[in-house]
PyMOL Python script that loads the backbone (N, CA, C, O; Angstrom):
from pymol import cmd

cmd.read_pdbstr("""\
ATOM      1  N   MET A   1      -9.149  -3.309 -19.604  1.00  0.00           N
ATOM      2  CA  MET A   1      -9.176  -3.498 -18.163  1.00  0.00           C
ATOM      3  C   MET A   1      -8.734  -2.218 -17.465  1.00  0.00           C
ATOM      4  O   MET A   1      -7.872  -1.493 -17.962  1.00  0.00           O
ATOM      5  N   ARG A   2      -9.316  -1.957 -16.339  1.00  0.00           N
ATOM      6  CA  ARG A   2      -8.942  -0.779 -15.563  1.00  0.00           C
ATOM      7  C   ARG A   2      -7.749  -1.096 -14.664  1.00  0.00           C
ATOM      8  O   ARG A   2      -7.522  -2.246 -14.288  1.00  0.00           O
ATOM      9  N   SER A   3      -7.001  -0.059 -14.334  1.00  0.00           N
ATOM     10  CA  SER A   3      -5.808  -0.244 -13.511  1.00  0.00           C
ATOM     11  C   SER A   3      -6.159  -0.850 -12.156  1.00  0.00           C
ATOM     12  O   SER A   3      -5.354  -1.588 -11.588  1.00  0.00           O
ATOM     13  N   GLU A   4      -7.355  -0.548 -11.626  1.00  0.00           N
ATOM     14  CA  GLU A   4      -7.770  -1.113 -10.337  1.00  0.00           C
ATOM     15  C   GLU A   4      -7.920  -2.631 -10.408  1.00  0.00           C
ATOM     16  O   GLU A   4      -7.778  -3.323  -9.400  1.00  0.00           O
ATOM     17  N   GLU A   5      -8.205  -3.139 -11.592  1.00  0.00           N
ATOM     18  CA  GLU A   5      -8.331  -4.582 -11.793  1.00  0.00           C
ATOM     19  C   GLU A   5      -6.970  -5.228 -12.033  1.00  0.00           C
ATOM     20  O   GLU A   5      -6.786  -6.416 -11.771  1.00  0.00           O
ATOM     21  N   ILE A   6      -6.033  -4.453 -12.524  1.00  0.00           N
ATOM     22  CA  ILE A   6      -4.707  -4.979 -12.856  1.00  0.00           C
ATOM     23  C   ILE A   6      -3.783  -4.982 -11.649  1.00  0.00           C
ATOM     24  O   ILE A   6      -2.921  -5.854 -11.541  1.00  0.00           O
ATOM     25  N   LEU A   7      -3.940  -4.034 -10.746  1.00  0.00           N
ATOM     26  CA  LEU A   7      -3.063  -3.949  -9.577  1.00  0.00           C
ATOM     27  C   LEU A   7      -3.014  -5.255  -8.782  1.00  0.00           C
ATOM     28  O   LEU A   7      -1.923  -5.669  -8.390  1.00  0.00           O
ATOM     29  N   PRO A   8      -4.148  -5.925  -8.522  1.00  0.00           N
ATOM     30  CA  PRO A   8      -4.062  -7.210  -7.814  1.00  0.00           C
ATOM     31  C   PRO A   8      -3.267  -8.274  -8.584  1.00  0.00           C
ATOM     32  O   PRO A   8      -2.599  -9.109  -7.974  1.00  0.00           O
ATOM     33  N   LEU A   9      -3.338  -8.245  -9.908  1.00  0.00           N
ATOM     34  CA  LEU A   9      -2.543  -9.185 -10.707  1.00  0.00           C
ATOM     35  C   LEU A   9      -1.060  -8.916 -10.522  1.00  0.00           C
ATOM     36  O   LEU A   9      -0.255  -9.846 -10.459  1.00  0.00           O
ATOM     37  N   ILE A  10      -0.703  -7.647 -10.436  1.00  0.00           N
ATOM     38  CA  ILE A  10       0.700  -7.275 -10.230  1.00  0.00           C
ATOM     39  C   ILE A  10       1.164  -7.739  -8.862  1.00  0.00           C
ATOM     40  O   ILE A  10       2.244  -8.316  -8.739  1.00  0.00           O
ATOM     41  N   THR A  11       0.364  -7.494  -7.833  1.00  0.00           N
ATOM     42  CA  THR A  11       0.793  -7.887  -6.480  1.00  0.00           C
ATOM     43  C   THR A  11       0.866  -9.404  -6.344  1.00  0.00           C
ATOM     44  O   THR A  11       1.737  -9.916  -5.640  1.00  0.00           O
ATOM     45  N   GLU A  12      -0.029 -10.128  -7.003  1.00  0.00           N
ATOM     46  CA  GLU A  12       0.046 -11.597  -6.989  1.00  0.00           C
ATOM     47  C   GLU A  12       1.342 -12.063  -7.648  1.00  0.00           C
ATOM     48  O   GLU A  12       1.999 -12.977  -7.151  1.00  0.00           O
ATOM     49  N   ALA A  13       1.705 -11.442  -8.754  1.00  0.00           N
ATOM     50  CA  ALA A  13       2.937 -11.813  -9.450  1.00  0.00           C
ATOM     51  C   ALA A  13       4.162 -11.484  -8.592  1.00  0.00           C
ATOM     52  O   ALA A  13       5.136 -12.236  -8.586  1.00  0.00           O
ATOM     53  N   ILE A  14       4.114 -10.374  -7.878  1.00  0.00           N
ATOM     54  CA  ILE A  14       5.229 -10.007  -7.008  1.00  0.00           C
ATOM     55  C   ILE A  14       5.434 -11.082  -5.949  1.00  0.00           C
ATOM     56  O   ILE A  14       6.561 -11.516  -5.712  1.00  0.00           O
ATOM     57  N   VAL A  15       4.347 -11.514  -5.312  1.00  0.00           N
ATOM     58  CA  VAL A  15       4.454 -12.534  -4.263  1.00  0.00           C
ATOM     59  C   VAL A  15       4.907 -13.863  -4.844  1.00  0.00           C
ATOM     60  O   VAL A  15       5.607 -14.630  -4.183  1.00  0.00           O
ATOM     61  N   GLU A  16       4.508 -14.135  -6.081  1.00  0.00           N
ATOM     62  CA  GLU A  16       4.941 -15.366  -6.748  1.00  0.00           C
ATOM     63  C   GLU A  16       6.464 -15.363  -6.947  1.00  0.00           C
ATOM     64  O   GLU A  16       7.133 -16.369  -6.709  1.00  0.00           O
ATOM     65  N   VAL A  17       6.991 -14.230  -7.383  1.00  0.00           N
ATOM     66  CA  VAL A  17       8.421 -14.112  -7.675  1.00  0.00           C
ATOM     67  C   VAL A  17       9.228 -13.843  -6.399  1.00  0.00           C
ATOM     68  O   VAL A  17      10.359 -14.310  -6.265  1.00  0.00           O
ATOM     69  N   LEU A  18       8.647 -13.101  -5.479  1.00  0.00           N
ATOM     70  CA  LEU A  18       9.319 -12.751  -4.217  1.00  0.00           C
ATOM     71  C   LEU A  18       8.428 -13.183  -3.052  1.00  0.00           C
ATOM     72  O   LEU A  18       7.768 -12.349  -2.433  1.00  0.00           O
ATOM     73  N   PRO A  19       8.408 -14.490  -2.751  1.00  0.00           N
ATOM     74  CA  PRO A  19       7.491 -15.006  -1.730  1.00  0.00           C
ATOM     75  C   PRO A  19       7.685 -14.392  -0.343  1.00  0.00           C
ATOM     76  O   PRO A  19       6.773 -14.436   0.484  1.00  0.00           O
ATOM     77  N   GLU A  20       8.850 -13.827  -0.083  1.00  0.00           N
ATOM     78  CA  GLU A  20       9.082 -13.193   1.209  1.00  0.00           C
ATOM     79  C   GLU A  20       8.202 -11.958   1.413  1.00  0.00           C
ATOM     80  O   GLU A  20       8.100 -11.452   2.530  1.00  0.00           O
ATOM     81  N   LEU A  21       7.568 -11.472   0.346  1.00  0.00           N
ATOM     82  CA  LEU A  21       6.682 -10.311   0.449  1.00  0.00           C
ATOM     83  C   LEU A  21       5.221 -10.704   0.687  1.00  0.00           C
ATOM     84  O   LEU A  21       4.338  -9.847   0.699  1.00  0.00           O
ATOM     85  N   ASP A  22       4.976 -12.000   0.874  1.00  0.00           N
ATOM     86  CA  ASP A  22       3.612 -12.440   1.166  1.00  0.00           C
ATOM     87  C   ASP A  22       3.133 -11.742   2.432  1.00  0.00           C
ATOM     88  O   ASP A  22       3.811 -11.772   3.459  1.00  0.00           O
ATOM     89  N   GLY A  23       1.974 -11.120   2.357  1.00  0.00           N
ATOM     90  CA  GLY A  23       1.431 -10.392   3.491  1.00  0.00           C
ATOM     91  C   GLY A  23       1.815  -8.923   3.530  1.00  0.00           C
ATOM     92  O   GLY A  23       1.332  -8.176   4.380  1.00  0.00           O
ATOM     93  N   HIS A  24       2.689  -8.500   2.606  1.00  0.00           N
ATOM     94  CA  HIS A  24       3.085  -7.091   2.551  1.00  0.00           C
ATOM     95  C   HIS A  24       1.875  -6.245   2.144  1.00  0.00           C
ATOM     96  O   HIS A  24       1.136  -6.635   1.240  1.00  0.00           O
ATOM     97  N   PRO A  25       1.660  -5.114   2.783  1.00  0.00           N
ATOM     98  CA  PRO A  25       0.547  -4.244   2.404  1.00  0.00           C
ATOM     99  C   PRO A  25       0.924  -3.362   1.206  1.00  0.00           C
ATOM    100  O   PRO A  25       1.340  -2.216   1.383  1.00  0.00           O
ATOM    101  N   PHE A  26       0.781  -3.888   0.010  1.00  0.00           N
ATOM    102  CA  PHE A  26       1.171  -3.175  -1.208  1.00  0.00           C
ATOM    103  C   PHE A  26       0.313  -1.925  -1.407  1.00  0.00           C
ATOM    104  O   PHE A  26      -0.880  -1.914  -1.104  1.00  0.00           O
ATOM    105  N   THR A  27       0.952  -0.873  -1.924  1.00  0.00           N
ATOM    106  CA  THR A  27       0.241   0.342  -2.296  1.00  0.00           C
ATOM    107  C   THR A  27       0.635   0.708  -3.719  1.00  0.00           C
ATOM    108  O   THR A  27       1.639   0.220  -4.239  1.00  0.00           O
ATOM    109  N   GLU A  28      -0.155   1.564  -4.341  1.00  0.00           N
ATOM    110  CA  GLU A  28       0.142   1.996  -5.706  1.00  0.00           C
ATOM    111  C   GLU A  28       1.474   2.725  -5.794  1.00  0.00           C
ATOM    112  O   GLU A  28       2.102   2.740  -6.853  1.00  0.00           O
ATOM    113  N   SER A  29       1.907   3.323  -4.704  1.00  0.00           N
ATOM    114  CA  SER A  29       3.155   4.092  -4.737  1.00  0.00           C
ATOM    115  C   SER A  29       4.401   3.239  -4.518  1.00  0.00           C
ATOM    116  O   SER A  29       5.516   3.750  -4.617  1.00  0.00           O
ATOM    117  N   ASP A  30       4.234   1.941  -4.219  1.00  0.00           N
ATOM    118  CA  ASP A  30       5.389   1.054  -4.073  1.00  0.00           C
ATOM    119  C   ASP A  30       6.101   0.893  -5.407  1.00  0.00           C
ATOM    120  O   ASP A  30       5.456   0.767  -6.448  1.00  0.00           O
ATOM    121  N   SER A  31       7.418   0.898  -5.380  1.00  0.00           N
ATOM    122  CA  SER A  31       8.176   0.591  -6.594  1.00  0.00           C
ATOM    123  C   SER A  31       8.734  -0.818  -6.454  1.00  0.00           C
ATOM    124  O   SER A  31       9.020  -1.283  -5.351  1.00  0.00           O
ATOM    125  N   LEU A  32       8.883  -1.480  -7.583  1.00  0.00           N
ATOM    126  CA  LEU A  32       9.429  -2.835  -7.551  1.00  0.00           C
ATOM    127  C   LEU A  32      10.846  -2.829  -6.975  1.00  0.00           C
ATOM    128  O   LEU A  32      11.226  -3.732  -6.229  1.00  0.00           O
ATOM    129  N   GLU A  33      11.605  -1.826  -7.320  1.00  0.00           N
ATOM    130  CA  GLU A  33      12.973  -1.725  -6.816  1.00  0.00           C
ATOM    131  C   GLU A  33      12.983  -1.583  -5.293  1.00  0.00           C
ATOM    132  O   GLU A  33      13.757  -2.252  -4.609  1.00  0.00           O
ATOM    133  N   ALA A  34      12.126  -0.716  -4.771  1.00  0.00           N
ATOM    134  CA  ALA A  34      12.064  -0.506  -3.320  1.00  0.00           C
ATOM    135  C   ALA A  34      11.591  -1.762  -2.594  1.00  0.00           C
ATOM    136  O   ALA A  34      11.921  -1.973  -1.428  1.00  0.00           O
ATOM    137  N   LEU A  35      10.819  -2.590  -3.287  1.00  0.00           N
ATOM    138  CA  LEU A  35      10.349  -3.840  -2.690  1.00  0.00           C
ATOM    139  C   LEU A  35      11.431  -4.919  -2.705  1.00  0.00           C
ATOM    140  O   LEU A  35      11.227  -6.011  -2.174  1.00  0.00           O
ATOM    141  N   GLY A  36      12.565  -4.622  -3.304  1.00  0.00           N
ATOM    142  CA  GLY A  36      13.680  -5.567  -3.316  1.00  0.00           C
ATOM    143  C   GLY A  36      13.803  -6.388  -4.583  1.00  0.00           C
ATOM    144  O   GLY A  36      14.585  -7.338  -4.628  1.00  0.00           O
ATOM    145  N   ALA A  37      13.045  -6.040  -5.618  1.00  0.00           N
ATOM    146  CA  ALA A  37      13.105  -6.778  -6.883  1.00  0.00           C
ATOM    147  C   ALA A  37      14.280  -6.269  -7.716  1.00  0.00           C
ATOM    148  O   ALA A  37      14.368  -5.082  -8.029  1.00  0.00           O
ATOM    149  N   ASP A  38      15.186  -7.195  -8.072  1.00  0.00           N
ATOM    150  CA  ASP A  38      16.274  -6.799  -8.964  1.00  0.00           C
ATOM    151  C   ASP A  38      15.750  -6.807 -10.400  1.00  0.00           C
ATOM    152  O   ASP A  38      14.575  -7.092 -10.630  1.00  0.00           O
ATOM    153  N   SER A  39      16.603  -6.501 -11.347  1.00  0.00           N
ATOM    154  CA  SER A  39      16.147  -6.360 -12.733  1.00  0.00           C
ATOM    155  C   SER A  39      15.547  -7.656 -13.285  1.00  0.00           C
ATOM    156  O   SER A  39      14.580  -7.619 -14.046  1.00  0.00           O
ATOM    157  N   MET A  40      16.111  -8.786 -12.906  1.00  0.00           N
ATOM    158  CA  MET A  40      15.564 -10.075 -13.377  1.00  0.00           C
ATOM    159  C   MET A  40      14.193 -10.326 -12.752  1.00  0.00           C
ATOM    160  O   MET A  40      13.271 -10.782 -13.428  1.00  0.00           O
ATOM    161  N   ASP A  41      14.063 -10.025 -11.453  1.00  0.00           N
ATOM    162  CA  ASP A  41      12.772 -10.179 -10.779  1.00  0.00           C
ATOM    163  C   ASP A  41      11.720  -9.288 -11.425  1.00  0.00           C
ATOM    164  O   ASP A  41      10.596  -9.725 -11.670  1.00  0.00           O
ATOM    165  N   ARG A  42      12.083  -8.042 -11.700  1.00  0.00           N
ATOM    166  CA  ARG A  42      11.132  -7.101 -12.298  1.00  0.00           C
ATOM    167  C   ARG A  42      10.667  -7.600 -13.656  1.00  0.00           C
ATOM    168  O   ARG A  42       9.479  -7.537 -13.971  1.00  0.00           O
ATOM    169  N   ALA A  43      11.595  -8.093 -14.458  1.00  0.00           N
ATOM    170  CA  ALA A  43      11.225  -8.619 -15.779  1.00  0.00           C
ATOM    171  C   ALA A  43      10.285  -9.817 -15.630  1.00  0.00           C
ATOM    172  O   ALA A  43       9.309  -9.939 -16.370  1.00  0.00           O
ATOM    173  N   GLU A  44      10.577 -10.690 -14.685  1.00  0.00           N
ATOM    174  CA  GLU A  44       9.738 -11.874 -14.480  1.00  0.00           C
ATOM    175  C   GLU A  44       8.343 -11.477 -14.004  1.00  0.00           C
ATOM    176  O   GLU A  44       7.347 -12.036 -14.464  1.00  0.00           O
ATOM    177  N   ILE A  45       8.270 -10.519 -13.089  1.00  0.00           N
ATOM    178  CA  ILE A  45       6.978 -10.048 -12.589  1.00  0.00           C
ATOM    179  C   ILE A  45       6.142  -9.498 -13.739  1.00  0.00           C
ATOM    180  O   ILE A  45       4.965  -9.835 -13.871  1.00  0.00           O
ATOM    181  N   VAL A  46       6.742  -8.661 -14.563  1.00  0.00           N
ATOM    182  CA  VAL A  46       6.009  -8.069 -15.692  1.00  0.00           C
ATOM    183  C   VAL A  46       5.586  -9.156 -16.677  1.00  0.00           C
ATOM    184  O   VAL A  46       4.469  -9.114 -17.191  1.00  0.00           O
ATOM    185  N   MET A  47       6.453 -10.123 -16.946  1.00  0.00           N
ATOM    186  CA  MET A  47       6.099 -11.201 -17.882  1.00  0.00           C
ATOM    187  C   MET A  47       4.931 -12.024 -17.351  1.00  0.00           C
ATOM    188  O   MET A  47       4.056 -12.418 -18.123  1.00  0.00           O
ATOM    189  N   VAL A  48       4.902 -12.289 -16.056  1.00  0.00           N
ATOM    190  CA  VAL A  48       3.790 -13.036 -15.461  1.00  0.00           C
ATOM    191  C   VAL A  48       2.485 -12.263 -15.650  1.00  0.00           C
ATOM    192  O   VAL A  48       1.466 -12.837 -16.034  1.00  0.00           O
ATOM    193  N   VAL A  49       2.523 -10.966 -15.379  1.00  0.00           N
ATOM    194  CA  VAL A  49       1.313 -10.143 -15.519  1.00  0.00           C
ATOM    195  C   VAL A  49       0.874 -10.082 -16.980  1.00  0.00           C
ATOM    196  O   VAL A  49      -0.315 -10.209 -17.272  1.00  0.00           O
ATOM    197  N   LEU A  50       1.815  -9.892 -17.895  1.00  0.00           N
ATOM    198  CA  LEU A  50       1.467  -9.846 -19.315  1.00  0.00           C
ATOM    199  C   LEU A  50       0.817 -11.153 -19.751  1.00  0.00           C
ATOM    200  O   LEU A  50      -0.144 -11.145 -20.521  1.00  0.00           O
ATOM    201  N   GLU A  51       1.333 -12.264 -19.267  1.00  0.00           N
ATOM    202  CA  GLU A  51       0.767 -13.566 -19.617  1.00  0.00           C
ATOM    203  C   GLU A  51      -0.661 -13.686 -19.093  1.00  0.00           C
ATOM    204  O   GLU A  51      -1.547 -14.168 -19.799  1.00  0.00           O
ATOM    205  N   ARG A  52      -0.881 -13.250 -17.864  1.00  0.00           N
ATOM    206  CA  ARG A  52      -2.227 -13.336 -17.281  1.00  0.00           C
ATOM    207  C   ARG A  52      -3.210 -12.408 -17.984  1.00  0.00           C
ATOM    208  O   ARG A  52      -4.409 -12.682 -18.023  1.00  0.00           O
ATOM    209  N   LEU A  53      -2.708 -11.325 -18.531  1.00  0.00           N
ATOM    210  CA  LEU A  53      -3.559 -10.398 -19.281  1.00  0.00           C
ATOM    211  C   LEU A  53      -3.690 -10.806 -20.741  1.00  0.00           C
ATOM    212  O   LEU A  53      -4.443 -10.193 -21.497  1.00  0.00           O
ATOM    213  N   ASP A  54      -2.954 -11.849 -21.138  1.00  0.00           N
ATOM    214  CA  ASP A  54      -2.898 -12.276 -22.534  1.00  0.00           C
ATOM    215  C   ASP A  54      -2.530 -11.089 -23.417  1.00  0.00           C
ATOM    216  O   ASP A  54      -3.166 -10.820 -24.436  1.00  0.00           O
ATOM    217  N   LEU A  55      -1.486 -10.393 -22.991  1.00  0.00           N
ATOM    218  CA  LEU A  55      -1.041  -9.168 -23.659  1.00  0.00           C
ATOM    219  C   LEU A  55       0.385  -9.373 -24.152  1.00  0.00           C
ATOM    220  O   LEU A  55       1.270  -9.772 -23.395  1.00  0.00           O
ATOM    221  N   GLU A  56       0.589  -9.095 -25.418  1.00  0.00           N
ATOM    222  CA  GLU A  56       1.919  -9.232 -26.000  1.00  0.00           C
ATOM    223  C   GLU A  56       2.449  -7.854 -26.381  1.00  0.00           C
ATOM    224  O   GLU A  56       2.058  -7.273 -27.393  1.00  0.00           O
ATOM    225  N   ILE A  57       3.351  -7.348 -25.539  1.00  0.00           N
ATOM    226  CA  ILE A  57       4.024  -6.077 -25.823  1.00  0.00           C
ATOM    227  C   ILE A  57       5.491  -6.262 -25.472  1.00  0.00           C
ATOM    228  O   ILE A  57       5.819  -7.101 -24.633  1.00  0.00           O
ATOM    229  N   PRO A  58       6.371  -5.503 -26.090  1.00  0.00           N
ATOM    230  CA  PRO A  58       7.789  -5.609 -25.756  1.00  0.00           C
ATOM    231  C   PRO A  58       8.017  -5.179 -24.299  1.00  0.00           C
ATOM    232  O   PRO A  58       7.414  -4.210 -23.836  1.00  0.00           O
ATOM    233  N   LEU A  59       8.882  -5.895 -23.583  1.00  0.00           N
ATOM    234  CA  LEU A  59       9.190  -5.543 -22.195  1.00  0.00           C
ATOM    235  C   LEU A  59       9.688  -4.113 -22.073  1.00  0.00           C
ATOM    236  O   LEU A  59       9.441  -3.448 -21.067  1.00  0.00           O
ATOM    237  N   VAL A  60      10.388  -3.643 -23.094  1.00  0.00           N
ATOM    238  CA  VAL A  60      10.918  -2.276 -23.053  1.00  0.00           C
ATOM    239  C   VAL A  60       9.787  -1.259 -22.898  1.00  0.00           C
ATOM    240  O   VAL A  60      10.009  -0.169 -22.371  1.00  0.00           O
ATOM    241  N   ASP A  61       8.588  -1.596 -23.346  1.00  0.00           N
ATOM    242  CA  ASP A  61       7.441  -0.691 -23.213  1.00  0.00           C
ATOM    243  C   ASP A  61       6.976  -0.548 -21.769  1.00  0.00           C
ATOM    244  O   ASP A  61       6.169   0.330 -21.464  1.00  0.00           O
ATOM    245  N   THR A  62       7.475  -1.402 -20.877  1.00  0.00           N
ATOM    246  CA  THR A  62       7.040  -1.364 -19.479  1.00  0.00           C
ATOM    247  C   THR A  62       8.086  -0.735 -18.562  1.00  0.00           C
ATOM    248  O   THR A  62       7.953  -0.808 -17.341  1.00  0.00           O
ATOM    249  N   HIS A  63       9.122  -0.120 -19.128  1.00  0.00           N
ATOM    250  CA  HIS A  63      10.202   0.441 -18.309  1.00  0.00           C
ATOM    251  C   HIS A  63       9.933   1.842 -17.777  1.00  0.00           C
ATOM    252  O   HIS A  63      10.668   2.298 -16.900  1.00  0.00           O
ATOM    253  N   GLY A  64       8.929   2.537 -18.257  1.00  0.00           N
ATOM    254  CA  GLY A  64       8.682   3.907 -17.840  1.00  0.00           C
ATOM    255  C   GLY A  64       8.072   4.077 -16.452  1.00  0.00           C
ATOM    256  O   GLY A  64       8.482   4.974 -15.716  1.00  0.00           O
ATOM    257  N   PRO A  65       7.098   3.236 -16.071  1.00  0.00           N
ATOM    258  CA  PRO A  65       6.428   3.424 -14.787  1.00  0.00           C
ATOM    259  C   PRO A  65       7.394   3.367 -13.600  1.00  0.00           C
ATOM    260  O   PRO A  65       8.307   2.543 -13.549  1.00  0.00           O
ATOM    261  N   ARG A  66       7.155   4.282 -12.643  1.00  0.00           N
ATOM    262  CA  ARG A  66       8.031   4.354 -11.469  1.00  0.00           C
ATOM    263  C   ARG A  66       7.467   3.608 -10.273  1.00  0.00           C
ATOM    264  O   ARG A  66       8.175   3.391  -9.290  1.00  0.00           O
ATOM    265  N   ASN A  67       6.187   3.207 -10.344  1.00  0.00           N
ATOM    266  CA  ASN A  67       5.595   2.503  -9.209  1.00  0.00           C
ATOM    267  C   ASN A  67       4.483   1.565  -9.707  1.00  0.00           C
ATOM    268  O   ASN A  67       4.172   1.521 -10.897  1.00  0.00           O
ATOM    269  N   LEU A  68       3.901   0.828  -8.771  1.00  0.00           N
ATOM    270  CA  LEU A  68       2.899  -0.171  -9.148  1.00  0.00           C
ATOM    271  C   LEU A  68       1.661   0.469  -9.769  1.00  0.00           C
ATOM    272  O   LEU A  68       1.081  -0.089 -10.700  1.00  0.00           O
ATOM    273  N   GLY A  69       1.257   1.615  -9.273  1.00  0.00           N
ATOM    274  CA  GLY A  69       0.097   2.295  -9.824  1.00  0.00           C
ATOM    275  C   GLY A  69       0.311   2.698 -11.274  1.00  0.00           C
ATOM    276  O   GLY A  69      -0.572   2.524 -12.114  1.00  0.00           O
ATOM    277  N   GLU A  70       1.490   3.239 -11.562  1.00  0.00           N
ATOM    278  CA  GLU A  70       1.798   3.643 -12.932  1.00  0.00           C
ATOM    279  C   GLU A  70       1.893   2.432 -13.851  1.00  0.00           C
ATOM    280  O   GLU A  70       1.471   2.493 -15.005  1.00  0.00           O
ATOM    281  N   LEU A  71       2.446   1.330 -13.344  1.00  0.00           N
ATOM    282  CA  LEU A  71       2.524   0.113 -14.152  1.00  0.00           C
ATOM    283  C   LEU A  71       1.125  -0.409 -14.447  1.00  0.00           C
ATOM    284  O   LEU A  71       0.835  -0.798 -15.579  1.00  0.00           O
ATOM    285  N   ALA A  72       0.256  -0.422 -13.441  1.00  0.00           N
ATOM    286  CA  ALA A  72      -1.124  -0.879 -13.645  1.00  0.00           C
ATOM    287  C   ALA A  72      -1.836   0.006 -14.656  1.00  0.00           C
ATOM    288  O   ALA A  72      -2.585  -0.484 -15.501  1.00  0.00           O
ATOM    289  N   GLU A  73      -1.603   1.305 -14.568  1.00  0.00           N
ATOM    290  CA  GLU A  73      -2.237   2.241 -15.504  1.00  0.00           C
ATOM    291  C   GLU A  73      -1.742   2.000 -16.929  1.00  0.00           C
ATOM    292  O   GLU A  73      -2.537   1.976 -17.869  1.00  0.00           O
ATOM    293  N   LEU A  74      -0.438   1.824 -17.088  1.00  0.00           N
ATOM    294  CA  LEU A  74       0.130   1.560 -18.409  1.00  0.00           C
ATOM    295  C   LEU A  74      -0.451   0.276 -19.002  1.00  0.00           C
ATOM    296  O   LEU A  74      -0.852   0.253 -20.165  1.00  0.00           O
ATOM    297  N   LEU A  75      -0.495  -0.780 -18.209  1.00  0.00           N
ATOM    298  CA  LEU A  75      -1.017  -2.045 -18.711  1.00  0.00           C
ATOM    299  C   LEU A  75      -2.512  -1.937 -18.998  1.00  0.00           C
ATOM    300  O   LEU A  75      -3.012  -2.582 -19.920  1.00  0.00           O
ATOM    301  N   GLY A  76      -3.225  -1.138 -18.225  1.00  0.00           N
ATOM    302  CA  GLY A  76      -4.637  -0.895 -18.503  1.00  0.00           C
ATOM    303  C   GLY A  76      -4.825  -0.224 -19.849  1.00  0.00           C
ATOM    304  O   GLY A  76      -5.722  -0.581 -20.614  1.00  0.00           O
ATOM    305  N   GLU A  77      -3.964   0.763 -20.136  1.00  0.00           N
ATOM    306  CA  GLU A  77      -4.026   1.442 -21.428  1.00  0.00           C
ATOM    307  C   GLU A  77      -3.722   0.484 -22.564  1.00  0.00           C
ATOM    308  O   GLU A  77      -4.367   0.527 -23.612  1.00  0.00           O
ATOM    309  N   LYS A  78      -2.732  -0.386 -22.353  1.00  0.00           N
ATOM    310  CA  LYS A  78      -2.366  -1.352 -23.409  1.00  0.00           C
ATOM    311  C   LYS A  78      -3.487  -2.346 -23.657  1.00  0.00           C
ATOM    312  O   LYS A  78      -3.747  -2.705 -24.805  1.00  0.00           O
ATOM    313  N   THR A  79      -4.170  -2.807 -22.582  1.00  0.00           N
ATOM    314  CA  THR A  79      -5.278  -3.744 -22.792  1.00  0.00           C
ATOM    315  C   THR A  79      -6.448  -3.057 -23.471  1.00  0.00           C
ATOM    316  O   THR A  79      -7.141  -3.671 -24.283  1.00  0.00           O
ATOM    317  N   SER A  80      -6.680  -1.786 -23.149  1.00  0.00           N
ATOM    318  CA  SER A  80      -7.762  -1.036 -23.798  1.00  0.00           C
ATOM    319  C   SER A  80      -7.468  -0.817 -25.270  1.00  0.00           C
ATOM    320  O   SER A  80      -8.362  -0.929 -26.109  1.00  0.00           O
ATOM    321  N   ALA A  81      -6.226  -0.506 -25.585  1.00  0.00           N
ATOM    322  CA  ALA A  81      -5.829  -0.295 -26.978  1.00  0.00           C
ATOM    323  C   ALA A  81      -5.997  -1.580 -27.784  1.00  0.00           C
ATOM    324  O   ALA A  81      -6.385  -1.543 -28.952  1.00  0.00           O
ATOM    325  N   ARG A  82      -5.705  -2.707 -27.156  1.00  0.00           N
ATOM    326  CA  ARG A  82      -5.840  -3.989 -27.838  1.00  0.00           C
ATOM    327  C   ARG A  82      -7.301  -4.294 -28.140  1.00  0.00           C
ATOM    328  O   ARG A  82      -7.607  -4.905 -29.164  1.00  0.00           O
ATOM    329  N   ALA A  83      -8.204  -3.874 -27.259  1.00  0.00           N
ATOM    330  CA  ALA A  83      -9.624  -4.176 -27.408  1.00  0.00           C
ATOM    331  C   ALA A  83     -10.287  -3.383 -28.530  1.00  0.00           C
ATOM    332  O   ALA A  83     -11.382  -3.730 -28.974  1.00  0.00           O
ATOM    333  N   ARG A  84      -9.635  -2.331 -28.986  1.00  0.00           N
ATOM    334  CA  ARG A  84     -10.239  -1.483 -30.044  1.00  0.00           C
ATOM    335  C   ARG A  84     -10.154  -2.119 -31.400  1.00  0.00           C
ATOM    336  O   ARG A  84     -10.612  -1.539 -32.384  1.00  0.00           O
TER     337      ARG A  84
END
""", "prot")
cmd.dss("prot")
cmd.show_as("cartoon", "prot")
cmd.util.cbc("prot")
cmd.orient("prot")
């Protein structure tokens, strides 16, 4: 999957976990921390996205990205690697 396809899954998960962000104009440069997600929220958001992608990777593998675009790109790479 391409990162452009994954970004909407991430934003849907964010709104699911943090409903107060419904209607927020998300951008690739937004960070989960800046959006008000604490560490538990961030873990839950990533787990929701991983489940929707049917992707099983350790959560620690998702700690590098600094913003939503980087997270989408990382998850895109992981889904592509799985497809090989």
